[in-house]
N, CA, C and O atoms as a MOPAC input file, in Angstrom:
PM7 MOZYME 1SCF
protein

 N     85.26400 1     5.03800 1    77.68100 1
 C     85.84700 1     4.82800 1    78.98700 1
 C     85.48300 1     3.42700 1    79.47500 1
 O     84.32200 1     3.02800 1    79.38200 1
 N     86.45300 1     2.67700 1    79.99300 1
 C     86.14000 1     1.33400 1    80.50600 1
 C     85.28000 1     1.44100 1    81.76900 1
 O     85.33100 1     2.43600 1    82.49300 1
 N     84.49800 1     0.40100 1    82.01000 1
 C     83.65100 1     0.41500 1    83.21000 1
 C     84.53000 1     0.32600 1    84.45100 1
 O     85.60300 1    -0.27800 1    84.43400 1
 N     84.05200 1     0.94000 1    85.52400 1
 C     84.78800 1     0.93800 1    86.78200 1
 C     84.21600 1    -0.13000 1    87.69500 1
 O     83.00300 1    -0.18200 1    87.89900 1
 N     85.07300 1    -0.98900 1    88.25200 1
 C     84.56700 1    -2.02000 1    89.15600 1
 C     84.21900 1    -1.42400 1    90.52400 1
 O     84.84100 1    -0.46200 1    90.97400 1
 N     83.23000 1    -2.00800 1    91.16200 1
 C     82.92100 1    -1.61400 1    92.53200 1
 C     84.04700 1    -2.13500 1    93.42100 1
 O     84.41400 1    -3.30800 1    93.36600 1
 N     84.58000 1    -1.24100 1    94.23300 1
 C     85.64700 1    -1.60000 1    95.17700 1
 C     85.04800 1    -2.15600 1    96.45900 1
 O     85.47800 1    -3.19900 1    96.95000 1
 N     84.05200 1    -1.45500 1    97.00200 1
 C     83.38200 1    -1.92200 1    98.21500 1
 C     82.07400 1    -1.17000 1    98.41800 1
 O     81.81300 1    -0.15000 1    97.78000 1
 N     81.28100 1    -1.69000 1    99.30400 1
 C     80.05300 1    -1.05900 1    99.77100 1
 C     80.28000 1    -0.74500 1   101.24400 1
 O     80.72000 1    -1.61400 1   101.99600 1
 N     79.98900 1     0.47700 1   101.66600 1
 C     80.22000 1     0.87100 1   103.05600 1
 C     78.90000 1     0.97000 1   103.81600 1
 O     77.90400 1     1.48700 1   103.31000 1
 N     78.92300 1     0.46200 1   105.03500 1
 C     77.76400 1     0.45900 1   105.90400 1
 C     78.13600 1     1.19300 1   107.18600 1
 O     79.14100 1     0.87000 1   107.81900 1
 N     77.33400 1     2.17500 1   107.56800 1
 C     77.53200 1     2.88000 1   108.83300 1
 C     76.94200 1     2.02600 1   109.95000 1
 O     75.80600 1     1.56100 1   109.85700 1
 N     77.72700 1     1.82600 1   111.00400 1
 C     77.30700 1     0.98700 1   112.13400 1
 C     77.66200 1     1.68200 1   113.43700 1
 O     78.53100 1     2.55300 1   113.47200 1
 N     76.99600 1     1.29900 1   114.48900 1
 C     77.32700 1     1.85800 1   115.79600 1
 C     78.54200 1     1.17000 1   116.40200 1
 O     79.26900 1     1.77800 1   117.18700 1
 N     78.77100 1    -0.09900 1   116.04300 1
 C     79.90700 1    -0.86200 1   116.56100 1
 C     80.43300 1    -1.79900 1   115.48500 1
 O     79.70400 1    -2.66300 1   114.99800 1
 N     81.68600 1    -1.63100 1   115.11700 1
 C     82.31500 1    -2.53200 1   114.14700 1
 C     82.29000 1    -3.95900 1   114.68400 1
 O     81.97800 1    -4.90000 1   113.95300 1
 N     82.61500 1    -4.11200 1   115.94700 1
 C     82.69000 1    -5.44600 1   116.54600 1
 C     81.35000 1    -6.17600 1   116.46100 1
 O     81.30300 1    -7.34600 1   116.08400 1
 N     80.27300 1    -5.49400 1   116.80900 1
 C     78.94000 1    -6.11200 1   116.76200 1
 C     78.53300 1    -6.41200 1   115.32600 1
 O     78.06500 1    -7.51200 1   115.03100 1
 N     78.70600 1    -5.44600 1   114.43500 1
 C     78.31000 1    -5.63200 1   113.04400 1
 C     79.14000 1    -6.71000 1   112.35800 1
 O     78.63000 1    -7.44300 1   111.51100 1
 N     80.41600 1    -6.81200 1   112.72000 1
 C     81.29100 1    -7.80800 1   112.09100 1
 C     80.74000 1    -9.21200 1   112.27500 1
 O     80.82700 1   -10.03400 1   111.36200 1
 N     80.17600 1    -9.49800 1   113.43500 1
 C     79.61700 1   -10.82600 1   113.69900 1
 C     78.54300 1   -11.16900 1   112.67500 1
 O     78.52400 1   -12.27600 1   112.13600 1
 N     77.65100 1   -10.22300 1   112.40800 1
 C     76.58800 1   -10.44600 1   111.42100 1
 C     77.15400 1   -10.64600 1   110.02600 1
 O     76.79200 1   -11.60500 1   109.34300 1
 N     78.04700 1    -9.74500 1   109.58800 1
 C     78.56800 1    -9.82100 1   108.22400 1
 C     79.46700 1   -11.03600 1   108.02000 1
 O     79.53100 1   -11.56900 1   106.91200 1
 N     80.15800 1   -11.48200 1   109.05800 1
 C     80.92500 1   -12.73600 1   108.96100 1
 C     79.97400 1   -13.91900 1   108.78100 1
 O     80.23100 1   -14.81100 1   107.97100 1
 N     78.88400 1   -13.92300 1   109.53400 1
 C     77.89800 1   -15.00000 1   109.42900 1
 C     77.28700 1   -15.04000 1   108.02800 1
 O     77.12500 1   -16.11000 1   107.44200 1
 N     76.95000 1   -13.85500 1   107.49800 1
 C     76.31900 1   -13.78800 1   106.17800 1
 C     77.26200 1   -14.17800 1   105.04900 1
 O     76.87000 1   -14.89300 1   104.12600 1
 N     78.50000 1   -13.71000 1   105.12100 1
 C     79.42000 1   -13.87600 1   103.98600 1
 C     80.36000 1   -15.06300 1   104.09800 1
 O     80.83300 1   -15.58000 1   103.08500 1
 N     80.63500 1   -15.49700 1   105.31600 1
 C     81.64600 1   -16.53800 1   105.50000 1
 C     83.05800 1   -15.97500 1   105.51600 1
 O     84.01700 1   -16.71900 1   105.72500 1
 N     83.20000 1   -14.67300 1   105.30000 1
 C     84.51200 1   -14.01900 1   105.34500 1
 C     84.84300 1   -13.63100 1   106.77600 1
 O     83.95800 1   -13.50800 1   107.62300 1
 N     86.13000 1   -13.44100 1   107.03300 1
 C     86.59400 1   -12.97800 1   108.34500 1
 C     86.76000 1   -11.46100 1   108.29300 1
 O     87.10200 1   -10.89300 1   107.25600 1
 N     86.51300 1   -10.83000 1   109.41600 1
 C     86.65800 1    -9.38000 1   109.52400 1
 C     88.13900 1    -9.01200 1   109.63400 1
 O     88.89800 1    -9.65900 1   110.35500 1
 N     88.53100 1    -7.98000 1   108.91900 1
 C     89.90100 1    -7.47400 1   109.03300 1
 C     90.06600 1    -6.79800 1   110.39100 1
 O     89.07600 1    -6.44100 1   111.02900 1
 N     91.30400 1    -6.62200 1   110.83400 1
 C     91.50400 1    -5.85000 1   112.06500 1
 C     90.99500 1    -4.41700 1   111.85400 1
 O     91.22900 1    -3.83200 1   110.79700 1
 N     90.30700 1    -3.85300 1   112.84500 1
 C     89.83500 1    -2.46600 1   112.70600 1
 C     91.00400 1    -1.49300 1   112.55200 1
 O     92.07700 1    -1.68500 1   113.12400 1
 N     90.76800 1    -0.45600 1   111.77400 1
 C     91.76300 1     0.59600 1   111.53100 1
 C     91.10900 1     1.93500 1   111.84300 1
 O     90.01500 1     2.22000 1   111.35600 1
 N     91.76700 1     2.75100 1   112.64600 1
 C     91.23300 1     4.07600 1   112.95800 1
 C     91.77400 1     5.10600 1   111.97700 1
 O     92.96700 1     5.13900 1   111.67400 1
 N     90.86600 1     5.94400 1   111.49000 1
 C     91.20600 1     7.05100 1   110.60600 1
 C     90.73500 1     8.32800 1   111.29900 1
 O     89.65500 1     8.83500 1   110.99300 1
 N     91.54100 1     8.85600 1   112.23600 1
 C     91.11100 1    10.01400 1   113.01900 1
 C     90.75000 1    11.22900 1   112.16900 1
 O     89.83600 1    11.97700 1   112.51500 1
 N     91.46200 1    11.43000 1   111.05800 1
 C     91.16500 1    12.59100 1   110.21800 1
 C     89.78600 1    12.48800 1   109.57100 1
 O     89.21500 1    13.50200 1   109.17000 1
 N     89.24600 1    11.27300 1   109.46600 1
 C     87.89900 1    11.08600 1   108.92600 1
 C     86.89000 1    10.77600 1   110.02700 1
 O     85.69000 1    10.68500 1   109.76900 1
 N     87.38300 1    10.61400 1   111.25900 1
 C     86.50000 1    10.38900 1   112.39600 1
 C     85.85500 1     9.02300 1   112.44900 1
 O     84.76500 1     8.86800 1   112.99900 1
 N     86.53900 1     8.00300 1   111.86600 1
 C     85.94000 1     6.67000 1   111.82800 1
 C     86.93700 1     5.57600 1   112.19300 1
 O     88.15300 1     5.73000 1   112.07600 1
 N     86.36600 1     4.48000 1   112.63400 1
 C     87.06900 1     3.20100 1   112.75900 1
 C     86.47500 1     2.34200 1   111.65200 1
 O     85.25400 1     2.26600 1   111.52200 1
 N     87.31100 1     1.69800 1   110.85800 1
 C     86.82800 1     0.89100 1   109.73800 1
 C     87.36500 1    -0.52400 1   109.83400 1
 O     88.44700 1    -0.76900 1   110.36700 1
 N     86.58800 1    -1.43600 1   109.30800 1
 C     87.01300 1    -2.82000 1   109.14200 1
 C     86.28400 1    -3.35800 1   107.91800 1
 O     85.21000 1    -2.87600 1   107.55600 1
 N     86.87400 1    -4.34900 1   107.29500 1
 C     86.27400 1    -4.94000 1   106.10200 1
 C     85.92100 1    -6.39900 1   106.35800 1
 O     86.70600 1    -7.15900 1   106.92500 1
 N     84.72200 1    -6.77100 1   105.92500 1
 C     84.30800 1    -8.17200 1   105.88000 1
 C     84.03400 1    -8.43600 1   104.41000 1
 O     82.96800 1    -8.10700 1   103.89000 1
 N     85.01700 1    -9.03700 1   103.75300 1
 C     84.92400 1    -9.17500 1   102.29800 1
 C     84.92200 1    -7.80000 1   101.66600 1
 O     85.81000 1    -6.99100 1   101.93400 1
 N     83.93500 1    -7.52900 1   100.83300 1
 C     83.82900 1    -6.24400 1   100.13600 1
 C     82.89900 1    -5.26200 1   100.84800 1
 O     82.48900 1    -4.25600 1   100.26800 1
 N     82.57200 1    -5.55200 1   102.09100 1
 C     81.73800 1    -4.64200 1   102.88200 1
 C     82.63600 1    -3.93200 1   103.89600 1
 O     83.32300 1    -4.56000 1   104.70200 1
 N     82.60300 1    -2.60100 1   103.82600 1
 C     83.35200 1    -1.78200 1   104.77500 1
 C     82.39800 1    -1.35500 1   105.88200 1
 O     81.32600 1    -0.81100 1   105.61500 1
 N     82.79400 1    -1.60500 1   107.12300 1
 C     82.01400 1    -1.19500 1   108.28400 1
 C     82.60000 1     0.09600 1   108.81900 1
 O     83.80200 1     0.17200 1   109.07000 1
 N     81.76500 1     1.11800 1   108.99700 1
 C     82.19700 1     2.43600 1   109.45800 1
 C     81.58500 1     2.72300 1   110.82100 1
 O     80.36400 1     2.81200 1   110.95300 1
 N     82.42500 1     2.86700 1   111.82200 1
 C     81.98300 1     3.21100 1   113.17600 1
 C     82.51800 1     4.59500 1   113.51700 1
 O     83.71000 1     4.84800 1   113.34600 1
 N     81.66300 1     5.49400 1   113.99600 1
 C     82.15900 1     6.83300 1   114.33300 1
 C     83.08500 1     6.79200 1   115.54500 1
 O     82.87800 1     6.01000 1   116.47200 1
 N     84.11200 1     7.64800 1   115.52500 1
 C     85.02600 1     7.75600 1   116.66100 1
 C     84.48500 1     8.68900 1   117.74000 1
 O     84.97800 1     8.68100 1   118.86800 1
 N     83.48500 1     9.48600 1   117.40700 1
 C     82.91500 1    10.40700 1   118.37700 1
 C     81.57700 1    10.92200 1   117.90500 1
 O     81.18600 1    10.67400 1   116.76400 1
 N     80.85500 1    11.64500 1   118.77200 1
 C     79.50800 1    12.10000 1   118.44100 1
 C     79.44800 1    13.25100 1   117.43800 1
 O     78.39000 1    13.51400 1   116.86600 1
 N     80.55900 1    13.93400 1   117.22100 1
 C     80.55300 1    15.08000 1   116.31000 1
 C     81.17600 1    14.76700 1   114.96400 1
 O     81.66700 1    15.67100 1   114.28800 1
 N     81.16700 1    13.51600 1   114.56400 1
 C     81.75700 1    13.11600 1   113.29000 1
 C     80.67300 1    12.98100 1   112.22400 1
 O     79.48600 1    12.89400 1   112.53500 1
 N     81.09100 1    12.96500 1   110.99000 1
 C     80.15600 1    12.83000 1   109.87300 1
 C     79.34200 1    11.54400 1   109.97900 1
 O     78.12800 1    11.55300 1   109.77100 1
 N     80.01000 1    10.44000 1   110.30100 1
 C     79.29400 1     9.15900 1   110.37700 1
 C     78.35300 1     9.13800 1   111.57900 1
 O     77.27400 1     8.55300 1   111.49000 1
 N     78.72600 1     9.75600 1   112.69300 1
 C     77.81400 1     9.83000 1   113.85000 1
 C     76.56300 1    10.61200 1   113.49000 1
 O     75.45600 1    10.21400 1   113.85200 1
 N     76.73000 1    11.72300 1   112.77800 1
 C     75.57000 1    12.51300 1   112.34700 1
 C     74.69900 1    11.71400 1   111.36800 1
 O     73.47100 1    11.78500 1   111.41700 1
 N     75.34900 1    10.95700 1   110.48400 1
 C     74.61200 1    10.09000 1   109.55600 1
 C     73.77100 1     9.08700 1   110.34600 1
 O     72.59100 1     8.89900 1   110.05300 1
 N     74.37600 1     8.44100 1   111.34800 1
 C     73.65300 1     7.46400 1   112.16700 1
 C     72.49900 1     8.11700 1   112.91900 1
 O     71.43000 1     7.52100 1   113.04900 1
 N     72.70400 1     9.32300 1   113.41100 1
 C     71.63000 1    10.03800 1   114.11100 1
 C     70.45800 1    10.33000 1   113.17800 1
 O     69.30000 1    10.24000 1   113.58700 1
 N     70.75700 1    10.68200 1   111.92000 1
 C     69.71800 1    11.01900 1   110.93800 1
 C     68.99300 1     9.78800 1   110.41200 1
 O     67.76600 1     9.77600 1   110.32100 1
 N     69.75100 1     8.75800 1   110.06600 1
 C     69.16400 1     7.64600 1   109.31800 1
 C     69.23700 1     6.29800 1   110.01800 1
 O     68.53800 1     5.36100 1   109.63100 1
 N     70.07000 1     6.18800 1   111.04000 1
 C     70.30000 1     4.89300 1   111.66500 1
 C     71.32300 1     4.10200 1   110.86800 1
 O     71.78900 1     4.56800 1   109.82900 1
 N     71.67600 1     2.92000 1   111.33400 1
 C     72.66200 1     2.09500 1   110.61900 1
 C     72.16900 1     1.74100 1   109.22200 1
 O     70.97300 1     1.56000 1   108.99300 1
 N     73.11200 1     1.64900 1   108.29800 1
 C     72.73400 1     1.24800 1   106.94300 1
 C     73.73400 1     1.70300 1   105.91300 1
 O     74.82800 1     2.16600 1   106.23700 1
 N     73.33400 1     1.55900 1   104.65200 1
 C     74.19900 1     1.89500 1   103.52300 1
 C     74.69500 1     3.32900 1   103.64600 1
 O     73.89900 1     4.25600 1   103.80200 1
 N     76.01500 1     3.51100 1   103.57500 1
 C     76.60800 1     4.84200 1   103.67400 1
 C     77.10100 1     5.32500 1   102.31800 1
 O     76.79200 1     6.44300 1   101.90400 1
 N     77.87400 1     4.47600 1   101.61700 1
 C     78.34500 1     4.86700 1   100.28700 1
 C     78.73400 1     3.65100 1    99.46200 1
 O     78.89200 1     2.54300 1    99.97500 1
 N     78.88400 1     3.90000 1    98.16200 1
 C     79.38300 1     2.90100 1    97.21900 1
 C     80.70900 1     3.41500 1    96.69900 1
 O     80.83000 1     4.58600 1    96.33800 1
 N     81.70800 1     2.54000 1    96.66100 1
 C     83.04500 1     2.94100 1    96.21400 1
 C     83.40600 1     2.23100 1    94.91000 1
 O     83.23400 1     1.02100 1    94.75900 1
 N     83.91400 1     3.03400 1    93.97900 1
 C     84.39300 1     2.51200 1    92.70000 1
 C     85.90600 1     2.61700 1    92.64800 1
 O     86.48500 1     3.60100 1    93.10900 1
 N     86.54200 1     1.60400 1    92.08800 1
 C     88.00200 1     1.58500 1    91.92400 1
 C     88.36800 1     2.27700 1    90.62500 1
 O     87.79200 1     2.00700 1    89.57100 1
 N     89.35000 1     3.18500 1    90.72300 1
 C     89.82300 1     3.92000 1    89.54100 1
 C     91.33700 1     3.77200 1    89.44500 1
 O     92.01100 1     3.66800 1    90.47000 1
 N     91.88500 1     3.76000 1    88.22100 1
 C     93.33300 1     3.61600 1    88.07300 1
 C     94.10300 1     4.89700 1    88.38300 1
 O     95.25300 1     4.83900 1    88.81700 1
 N     93.47400 1     6.05600 1    88.16300 1
 C     94.13200 1     7.34400 1    88.38200 1
 C     93.09000 1     8.27600 1    89.00200 1
 O     92.25000 1     8.83900 1    88.30000 1
 N     93.15900 1     8.43000 1    90.31400 1
 C     92.12000 1     9.15400 1    91.03600 1
 C     92.04500 1    10.62200 1    90.63800 1
 O     90.95400 1    11.14300 1    90.40800 1
 N     93.19100 1    11.29900 1    90.55400 1
 C     93.15100 1    12.71700 1    90.20700 1
 C     92.57000 1    12.92200 1    88.81500 1
 O     91.79400 1    13.85300 1    88.60000 1
 N     92.93600 1    12.06700 1    87.87400 1
 C     92.38400 1    12.16800 1    86.52300 1
 C     90.86800 1    11.94100 1    86.54200 1
 O     90.13000 1    12.62400 1    85.83100 1
 N     90.40600 1    10.98500 1    87.35200 1
 C     88.96700 1    10.72200 1    87.45200 1
 C     88.24300 1    11.92700 1    88.04500 1
 O     87.16700 1    12.29200 1    87.57100 1
 N     88.81900 1    12.55300 1    89.08000 1
 C     88.20700 1    13.73000 1    89.67900 1
 C     88.12300 1    14.87200 1    88.67800 1
 O     87.09100 1    15.53400 1    88.56800 1
 N     89.19500 1    15.09800 1    87.95700 1
 C     89.21600 1    16.16700 1    86.95600 1
 C     88.15800 1    15.93100 1    85.87700 1
 O     87.44600 1    16.85300 1    85.47800 1
 N     88.06500 1    14.68900 1    85.41300 1
 C     87.09600 1    14.34700 1    84.36200 1
 C     85.66600 1    14.53800 1    84.86300 1
 O     84.83400 1    15.11700 1    84.16500 1
 N     85.38200 1    14.05100 1    86.07000 1
 C     84.02200 1    14.13300 1    86.59400 1
 C     83.62700 1    15.57000 1    86.92700 1
 O     82.47900 1    15.96100 1    86.71600 1
 N     84.57300 1    16.35800 1    87.44800 1
 C     84.29400 1    17.78300 1    87.68900 1
 C     83.98700 1    18.47700 1    86.35900 1
 O     83.09300 1    19.32000 1    86.28300 1
 N     84.73200 1    18.11700 1    85.31800 1
 C     84.49200 1    18.67500 1    83.99300 1
 C     83.12900 1    18.29900 1    83.43700 1
 O     82.57500 1    19.01900 1    82.60700 1
 N     82.59000 1    17.18100 1    83.88700 1
 C     81.25800 1    16.73600 1    83.46500 1
 C     80.16100 1    17.35000 1    84.33500 1
 O     78.97600 1    17.09900 1    84.11600 1
 N     80.56300 1    18.16100 1    85.32700 1
 C     79.58300 1    18.86300 1    86.14100 1
 C     79.24300 1    18.22500 1    87.47300 1
 O     78.36500 1    18.72400 1    88.17800 1
 N     79.90300 1    17.14700 1    87.84200 1
 C     79.62700 1    16.54600 1    89.13800 1
 C     80.27500 1    17.37200 1    90.24600 1
 O     81.36200 1    17.92200 1    90.07000 1
 N     79.59700 1    17.45200 1    91.38400 1
 C     80.10900 1    18.20400 1    92.52300 1
 C     81.02300 1    17.29900 1    93.35700 1
 O     80.62200 1    16.22100 1    93.79600 1
 N     82.24400 1    17.75900 1    93.56000 1
 C     83.22600 1    16.99400 1    94.32500 1
 C     83.22100 1    17.43800 1    95.78000 1
 O     83.15700 1    18.63200 1    96.07200 1
 N     83.28700 1    16.48100 1    96.68600 1
 C     83.54500 1    16.80400 1    98.08900 1
 C     85.04400 1    17.01200 1    98.25300 1
 O     85.48700 1    17.93600 1    98.93500 1
 N     85.81400 1    16.13700 1    97.61600 1
 C     87.28100 1    16.22300 1    97.65000 1
 C     87.79200 1    16.57600 1    96.26300 1
 O     87.58500 1    15.82200 1    95.31200 1
 N     88.45400 1    17.70600 1    96.14400 1
 C     89.05400 1    18.09400 1    94.85200 1
 C     90.40400 1    17.41800 1    94.64100 1
 O     90.86600 1    17.27700 1    93.50900 1
 N     91.03000 1    17.00100 1    95.73700 1
 C     92.29100 1    16.26100 1    95.66600 1
 C     92.15700 1    15.01100 1    96.52300 1
 O     91.43300 1    15.01900 1    97.51800 1
 N     92.84300 1    13.94300 1    96.15100 1
 C     92.75700 1    12.70100 1    96.91800 1
 C     93.28900 1    12.86300 1    98.33800 1
 O     94.13500 1    13.71200 1    98.62100 1
 N     92.76000 1    12.01300 1    99.22300 1
 C     93.25100 1    11.94500 1   100.60200 1
 C     93.45500 1    10.48200 1   100.96400 1
 O     92.98200 1     9.58400 1   100.26700 1
 N     94.16100 1    10.25500 1   102.05700 1
 C     94.43300 1     8.88300 1   102.50100 1
 C     93.18400 1     8.26300 1   103.10200 1
 O     92.47600 1     8.87800 1   103.89900 1
 N     92.93600 1     7.02400 1   102.69500 1
 C     91.83400 1     6.25400 1   103.25200 1
 C     92.35400 1     4.98800 1   103.89600 1
 O     93.55300 1     4.85900 1   104.14300 1
 N     91.47500 1     4.07000 1   104.16300 1
 C     91.83300 1     2.80700 1   104.80500 1
 C     92.80700 1     2.01200 1   103.94400 1
 O     92.74100 1     2.04100 1   102.71500 1
 N     93.69700 1     1.31500 1   104.60300 1
 C     94.62200 1     0.42700 1   103.90900 1
 C     95.62800 1     1.11200 1   103.01200 1
 O     96.20700 1     0.47000 1   102.13500 1
 N     95.85400 1     2.41900 1   103.21000 1
 C     96.82300 1     3.14000 1   102.40000 1
 C     96.32300 1     3.54800 1   101.02500 1
 O     97.10900 1     4.00100 1   100.19200 1
 N     95.03800 1     3.39500 1   100.77400 1
 C     94.47000 1     3.79600 1    99.48900 1
 C     94.26400 1     5.30600 1    99.44800 1
 O     94.10200 1     5.95300 1   100.48200 1
 N     94.27300 1     5.84800 1    98.25000 1
 C     93.85200 1     7.22600 1    98.04700 1
 C     92.36000 1     7.20600 1    97.76300 1
 O     91.87500 1     6.34800 1    97.02700 1
 N     91.62300 1     8.16200 1    98.35300 1
 C     90.17600 1     8.20200 1    98.18200 1
 C     89.71500 1     9.63000 1    97.94800 1
 O     90.41800 1    10.58400 1    98.28000 1
 N     88.54000 1     9.76600 1    97.38100 1
 C     87.86800 1    11.05300 1    97.22100 1
 C     86.38000 1    10.76300 1    97.07800 1
 O     85.98200 1     9.70400 1    96.59100 1
 N     85.55800 1    11.73000 1    97.51600 1
 C     84.11600 1    11.54100 1    97.50500 1
 C     83.43800 1    12.52200 1    96.55900 1
 O     83.88600 1    13.65400 1    96.37800 1
 N     82.33700 1    12.05300 1    95.95800 1
 C     81.47300 1    12.86900 1    95.11400 1
 C     80.22500 1    13.20300 1    95.92000 1
 O     79.69900 1    12.34800 1    96.63400 1
 N     79.75200 1    14.43000 1    95.81200 1
 C     78.61900 1    14.87300 1    96.61500 1
 C     77.32700 1    14.21600 1    96.13400 1
 O     77.07700 1    14.13100 1    94.93200 1
 N     76.50600 1    13.75000 1    97.08200 1
 C     75.23700 1    13.11600 1    96.69900 1
 C     74.29100 1    14.02500 1    95.91700 1
 O     73.41800 1    13.53000 1    95.20400 1
 N     74.44700 1    15.35100 1    96.03700 1
 C     73.59000 1    16.26600 1    95.26600 1
 C     73.72500 1    16.02600 1    93.76800 1
 O     72.78700 1    16.25700 1    93.00700 1
 N     74.89300 1    15.56300 1    93.35400 1
 C     75.10800 1    15.38200 1    91.91400 1
 C     75.16500 1    13.91100 1    91.50500 1
 O     75.48300 1    13.59700 1    90.35800 1
 N     74.86000 1    13.01800 1    92.43100 1
 C     74.91700 1    11.57800 1    92.12000 1
 C     73.61700 1    10.87100 1    92.49800 1
 O     73.62300 1     9.75500 1    93.01600 1
 N     72.50600 1    11.55000 1    92.22400 1
 C     71.18000 1    10.96600 1    92.46700 1
 C     70.97400 1    10.55700 1    93.93100 1
 O     70.25200 1     9.60200 1    94.21300 1
 N     71.61200 1    11.28600 1    94.86300 1
 C     71.38500 1    11.06800 1    96.29000 1
 C     72.26800 1    10.04200 1    96.96500 1
 O     72.11200 1     9.78800 1    98.15900 1
 N     73.19100 1     9.44700 1    96.22900 1
 C     74.07300 1     8.43600 1    96.80600 1
 C     75.48500 1     8.99100 1    96.93900 1
 O     76.03900 1     9.53400 1    95.98300 1
 N     76.06100 1     8.85300 1    98.12100 1
 C     77.45700 1     9.23100 1    98.32600 1
 C     78.32500 1     8.22800 1    97.57700 1
 O     78.19600 1     7.01800 1    97.76600 1
 N     79.20600 1     8.73800 1    96.72800 1
 C     80.10700 1     7.89400 1    95.92800 1
 C     81.53100 1     8.17500 1    96.34100 1
 O     81.94000 1     9.33000 1    96.45800 1
 N     82.28900 1     7.10800 1    96.56400 1
 C     83.70800 1     7.20600 1    96.85600 1
 C     84.47300 1     6.63300 1    95.66500 1
 O     84.09000 1     5.60700 1    95.10200 1
 N     85.55300 1     7.30700 1    95.29200 1
 C     86.47600 1     6.77700 1    94.28800 1
 C     87.73100 1     6.33800 1    95.02900 1
 O     88.19900 1     7.03500 1    95.92900 1
 N     88.27900 1     5.18200 1    94.65500 1
 C     89.40500 1     4.58800 1    95.36400 1
 C     90.52100 1     4.24200 1    94.39200 1
 O     90.29000 1     3.61400 1    93.35800 1
 N     91.72700 1     4.65800 1    94.73400 1
 C     92.93700 1     4.27500 1    93.99500 1
 C     93.91900 1     3.74400 1    95.01400 1
 O     94.02000 1     4.27700 1    96.11900 1
 N     94.63600 1     2.71100 1    94.65900 1
 C     95.68800 1     2.30600 1    95.59400 1
 C     95.78500 1     0.81800 1    95.74000 1
 O     95.21600 1     0.05700 1    94.95700 1
 N     96.50300 1     0.41800 1    96.73500 1
 C     97.22100 1     1.25800 1    97.69500 1
 C     98.46300 1     1.87100 1    97.09400 1
 O     98.97500 1     1.41500 1    96.07200 1
 N     98.94000 1     2.92500 1    97.75500 1
 C    100.14400 1     3.61900 1    97.29300 1
 C    101.29000 1     3.37800 1    98.23700 1
 O    102.39000 1     3.88300 1    98.01300 1

């Protein structure tokens, strides 16, 4: 199997706007316009290959993550050519899937997550797209 490139690194933040200033300063890249994903409970923006995740409300997954751990690394995303095939292969290898079928993510990409219980404690996102 060919190696999978890292698509992005996601960081949970309390404010995309505030965090964007820091990541723009560090990288020299400009922040993309924020995009709301209500079904995932987040507002996202990208500064280069760093995805900033801001919770849309206090009862969202990212808000709970921030309450538990504070701002910081949320997940690592790998780019795959065929997301459903990758999910099927990884499930067959015994990895626990959060998403058994792809869902829409930022920028029109298809995404799915692997449970940290089966990935040495790190949330992994697989990304295909855009479609």
